[in-house]
Each structure stands twice: as structure tokens, then as C-alpha cells.
C-alpha positions as CSV (number, residue, x, y, z in Angstrom):
1,L,110.6,129.8,49.2
2,R,113.5,132.2,48.7
3,V,112.6,132.7,45.0
4,L,108.9,133.2,45.9
5,G,110.1,135.9,48.4
6,L,112.0,137.6,45.7
7,V,109.0,137.5,43.3
8,S,106.6,138.9,45.9
9,Q,109.1,141.7,46.7
10,L,109.5,142.5,43.0
11,W,105.8,142.3,42.4
12,R,105.0,144.7,45.3
13,H,107.7,147.2,44.4
14,E,106.4,147.5,40.8
15,G,102.9,148.2,41.8
16,G,101.4,144.7,42.1
17,A,99.1,143.8,45.0
18,V,100.5,141.5,47.6
19,P,98.4,141.1,50.8
20,E,100.0,142.2,54.1
21,D,97.9,139.9,56.4
22,T,99.1,136.4,56.9
23,P,96.1,134.5,55.4
24,G,96.1,136.8,52.3
25,L,99.9,136.4,51.9
26,V,99.6,132.6,52.1
27,G,96.9,132.7,49.5
28,W,99.0,134.9,47.2
29,L,102.0,132.6,47.6
30,Q,99.9,129.6,46.7
31,W,98.6,131.4,43.6
32,A,102.2,132.4,42.7
33,L,103.4,128.8,43.2
34,G,100.6,127.5,41.0
35,T,101.4,130.0,38.3
36,Y,105.0,129.0,38.4
37,R,104.3,125.3,38.1
38,H,101.8,125.8,35.3
39,S,104.3,128.0,33.4
40,V,107.1,125.5,33.9
41,E,105.0,122.8,32.3
42,R,104.4,124.9,29.2
43,A,107.6,127.0,28.8
44,P,110.3,125.5,31.1
45,E,113.2,127.3,29.4
46,Q,111.6,130.7,29.5
47,V,110.5,130.4,33.1
48,L,113.9,129.0,34.3
49,D,115.6,131.9,32.5
50,L,113.3,134.4,34.1
51,R,114.0,132.8,37.5
52,R,117.7,133.1,36.9
53,R,117.5,136.7,36.0
54,I,115.3,137.6,39.0
55,E,118.0,136.0,41.3
56,E,120.8,137.8,39.4
57,H,118.9,141.1,39.8
58,A,118.4,140.6,43.5
59,A,122.1,139.7,43.9
60,A,123.2,142.8,41.9
61,T,121.0,145.0,44.0
62,A,122.4,143.6,47.2
63,R,126.0,143.9,46.0
64,A,125.3,147.6,45.2
65,G,124.0,148.1,48.8
66,L,120.7,149.5,47.4
67,D,117.4,149.0,49.2
68,P,114.9,147.4,46.7
69,A,112.0,149.2,48.4
70,R,113.7,152.6,47.7
71,L,115.2,151.8,44.3
72,G,112.9,154.2,42.6
73,E,113.7,157.1,44.9
74,V,116.1,159.8,43.6
75,V,118.4,160.7,46.5
76,T,121.1,163.4,46.2
77,P,124.7,162.8,47.2
78,A,124.3,165.4,50.0
79,A,121.3,163.6,51.4
80,R,123.2,160.3,51.3
81,V,126.2,161.8,53.2
82,G,123.9,163.3,55.8
83,R,122.2,159.9,56.3
84,L,125.6,158.2,56.7
85,F,126.7,160.8,59.2
86,L,123.6,160.4,61.4
87,Q,124.0,156.6,61.3
88,A,127.7,156.9,62.3
89,V,126.9,159.2,65.2
90,T,124.2,156.9,66.5
91,I,126.6,153.9,66.3
92,V,129.3,155.7,68.2
93,L,126.9,156.7,71.0
94,E,125.6,153.1,71.3
95,T,129.1,151.5,71.2
96,P,129.9,151.4,74.9
97,L,126.7,149.6,76.0
98,A,126.7,147.5,72.8
99,L,130.2,146.2,73.6
100,V,129.1,145.3,77.1
101,G,126.1,143.4,75.6
102,V,128.4,141.6,73.1
103,A,130.8,140.6,75.9
104,L,127.9,139.2,78.0
105,H,126.2,137.3,75.2
106,V,128.8,136.3,72.7
107,L,129.5,133.0,74.5
108,P,126.0,131.5,74.4
109,Y,125.5,132.9,70.9
110,Q,128.6,131.2,69.6
111,L,127.8,128.0,71.4
112,T,124.2,128.0,69.9
113,E,125.6,128.7,66.4
114,L,128.2,125.9,66.7
115,V,125.7,123.2,68.0
116,V,123.1,124.1,65.4
117,R,125.5,124.2,62.5
118,M,126.9,120.8,63.5
119,A,123.4,119.3,63.1
120,C,123.6,120.1,59.4
121,R,119.9,120.9,59.1
122,T,117.9,122.7,56.4
123,D,117.4,126.5,56.8
124,E,113.8,126.0,58.2
125,E,115.1,123.5,60.8
126,L,118.0,125.8,61.6
127,A,115.7,128.6,62.7
128,T,113.7,126.2,65.0
129,D,116.8,124.6,66.4
130,K,118.4,128.0,67.2
131,I,115.5,128.8,69.4
132,A,115.6,125.5,71.2
133,V,119.3,125.4,71.7
134,G,119.4,129.1,72.7
135,L,116.8,128.5,75.4
136,L,119.3,126.1,76.9
137,F,122.6,127.9,76.5
138,F,121.6,131.5,77.2
139,P,120.0,130.8,80.7
140,L,122.9,128.6,81.6
141,T,125.4,131.2,80.7
142,W,123.5,133.9,82.5
143,A,123.4,131.8,85.6
144,L,127.1,131.2,85.4
145,Q,127.8,134.9,84.9
146,A,125.6,135.7,87.9
147,W,127.4,133.1,90.1
148,V,130.8,134.6,89.1
149,A,129.6,138.1,89.9
150,L,128.2,136.9,93.2
151,R,131.5,135.3,94.1
152,L,133.6,138.3,93.1
153,G,131.5,141.2,94.1
154,G,128.7,140.0,96.3
155,G,124.9,140.3,95.9
156,W,124.9,143.9,94.6
157,M,127.2,143.0,91.7
158,A,125.1,139.9,90.8
159,F,121.9,142.0,91.0
160,G,123.5,144.7,88.8
161,L,124.5,142.1,86.2
162,V,121.0,140.7,86.1
163,L,119.6,144.2,85.5
164,V,121.9,145.0,82.6
165,L,121.5,141.6,80.7
166,A,118.4,142.5,78.8
167,P,119.1,146.2,78.0
168,T,122.7,145.5,76.8
169,A,121.4,142.6,74.6
170,I,119.0,145.0,72.9
171,F,121.7,147.6,72.5
172,A,124.0,145.0,71.0
173,L,121.4,143.8,68.5
174,D,120.5,147.3,67.5
175,W,124.1,148.3,67.2
176,W,125.0,145.4,65.0
177,E,122.0,146.0,62.8
178,R,122.9,149.7,62.4
179,L,126.5,148.8,61.7
180,S,125.4,146.4,58.9
181,R,123.1,149.0,57.5
182,L,125.9,151.6,57.6
183,A,128.2,149.3,55.6
184,K,125.4,148.6,53.1
185,D,124.5,152.3,52.7
186,T,128.2,153.2,52.3
187,R,128.5,150.6,49.5
188,A,125.4,152.1,47.9
189,F,126.9,155.7,48.1
190,V,130.2,154.6,46.7
191,G,128.5,152.7,43.9
192,C,126.2,155.5,43.0
193,V,129.2,158.0,42.9
194,R,131.3,155.6,40.7
195,H,128.4,154.4,38.6
196,P,125.6,157.0,38.6
197,E,123.7,155.1,36.0
198,L,123.6,151.9,38.1
199,R,120.3,152.7,40.0
200,E,118.5,153.5,36.7
201,Q,119.8,150.3,35.1
202,L,118.6,148.1,38.0
203,L,115.3,149.9,38.1
204,A,114.8,149.3,34.3
205,T,115.7,145.7,34.7
206,R,113.2,145.2,37.5
207,R,110.5,146.8,35.5
208,G,111.2,144.5,32.6
209,L,111.1,141.5,35.0
210,A,107.8,142.7,36.4
211,D,106.3,142.9,32.9
212,E,107.4,139.3,32.2
213,L,105.8,138.2,35.4
214,R,102.5,140.0,34.5
215,M,102.5,138.2,31.1
216,L,102.9,134.8,32.9
217,A,100.1,135.7,35.3
218,A,97.9,136.7,32.4
219,R,98.3,133.3,30.8
220,M,97.2,131.5,34.0
221,P,94.0,129.6,33.3
222,E,91.1,130.1,35.6
223,E,90.9,126.4,36.6
224,V,94.5,126.5,37.9
225,E,93.8,129.7,39.9
């Protein structure tokens, strides 16, 4: 599934049609999987080498901090610096409420992660288990926090705590996402300054991979489609 996701992303970014609606996307993935199996039967070494290079390209793009969807855009250093500055200002403004959200929700989050990881499930099962375990630990922790607030500060403190639980959680999630994006964009900026040819190299590699995928798709017999 991960490789199919990389292929669909690459196909879309190089002008290929990938449906956005769920039924269409499922049909496209089935077609892509059928093409892959058919090609593996006839040219296994070539297909496995192409798969390896697709994964390496995705890893190299991620290490560079570049967004695959914007790899073809030419962005000046000044524009990158301005974007980084705006991101940093937003993060600073969100930090107080975000830290409150982290303090209120870090315990149930860590307990959920610990229990789910101990189960040693697959990635698909992990996602389902996180929801189930989270539905247990988060309400229990909130109830405990409300009880402590009630004991320490009375009804108004407990009521205030309940009011800020949801907003601070949203701020914490958004803050963490922005922080991760800032780190990624900073890596991209430093990489582009140190290696200005890197973006063009990655773009050329992606175009070559897309051409190979089109060749495989063109050899797909109609009865397999």
C-alpha cells in the first residue's frame, strides 16, 4: 500500500490522472496493482528495480525537506525566507495555548501509544487500535483532571478546565504540525542553498520514473485491465 501511494503521488504530479473520489481512487489502485503484478510476472528484475528507485526518490525528497507536490515550482530564496518567518511568528503566537494543550493531553496520548505499541500489530491495526484505546484513556484522564480541579479550586475551576480541553487540544495539534512543517521547510531551504541543483535533479529523476511507469502501463493487456 505504501508503494502504491508513492506511485499514485508520482503519477499525479507528473500529469497522470488519478481520481479524487473514493470509488474512482479504489478502481485506480486496483488497476495499478494489476499492472504491477502483470509486469512482475514478465520482467521481475526491471519492475523491482523501478520500485526500489521510486522508494529511493521519495526518501531523497523527504530528506531534502521538499514537498513533492511543489517540486516543479521555482521559489526564490527571499520567498523561502519570508515563508519561514511567517511560520515562525505563527508558532510563537500559538505556543502558550499549545503548551497548555500538551500538558493536558500528553498523559493519555503517551498511554495510548504505549499500550498500542505493546500489542505489536500491523500499521493498519495500529490505526484502529489507537482509536479504540484513545477512546478509553482520554475520557478517563479528562475525568481525573476535572476531579483534581474540582478538589483544588471548586466548580468554577473544573468548569474552566472542561471548557479549555478541546480548544487547547486543537492548538496543540496545529502547533505541532506547524513546528514539523517549519523544520521540514528549513531543511529544504538549507539544502537548496547548499545544493541549488538538487531540486532540478530530483525533478528530472521523477520525470524519468514517470516515463517508465507509462511504458509499463502501455504494455498492460486489455484482458488484465
